[in-house]
Structure formats: C-alpha cells, structure tokens
Steps between C-alpha positions, in 0.01 A plus 500: 500500500670759716331395827727197541822634342812405696649850478293786641374748240651850518168655607509309834791718620262785585249286691362617834378257766120506523375407847151435365473272197417780257670792329599755767439786256158426345389195706449284189512125558782280376263375228513845340880502465647529151814302590579240767819334618527241780836455673486120520878461532516643851210373713482591866407228748262614773502390862245227420718368212289642219660676205416846377628696201524861397246584230569811295226692319516781244166673547295658221561837676875444431586438868714194582436312823573167662340292774551160659313211341374407847322838525288436191130494589326169449287455190232267383731386218674235707389262768598590856777287643386227733678457833761226502418193703754418776 
C-alpha cells in the first residue's frame, strides 16, 4: 500500500498546500483521491504537544495537493477524543 510507504512517491513532488481540506482545483474531498501518501516519518509537534503529519493526495482531476492531518474535518467514522483527566 502506497499510503504508508517510507519513501515518498514521485507524484508528491508536485503537491500544492491546500488550506482547506479538499482539492484546491476541483474542491473534491480527500475520499475522492486516486492516490494517497502520509508522511509519517516526519511528524510536527504542535504547541499543545499533539502530532500532525502531511497527507498527500492525488486527486481524480489529476491535481496533487497536501494538507495537515490536524486540518482534516471530523467524521462520524471515529469516536471523538475525550478530554484527558488531570
């Protein structure tokens, strides 16, 4: 599966940062992408000590974009995180 490959696929070289979590060209969601790669080897730690990764998408319109994992909209596919008890 390419999504978790250690070495980035060649197509990620042309990726453009999407500031909304969708294709900047046709506004398709990440679920409509034909290819996906997640840069799990280089996480960024946020100010509140959470990790985020770059997620790369090759859209069906042939545009390549990336966004931060922390910018992904919430879904009903996973349970919301509960606050940690002090």
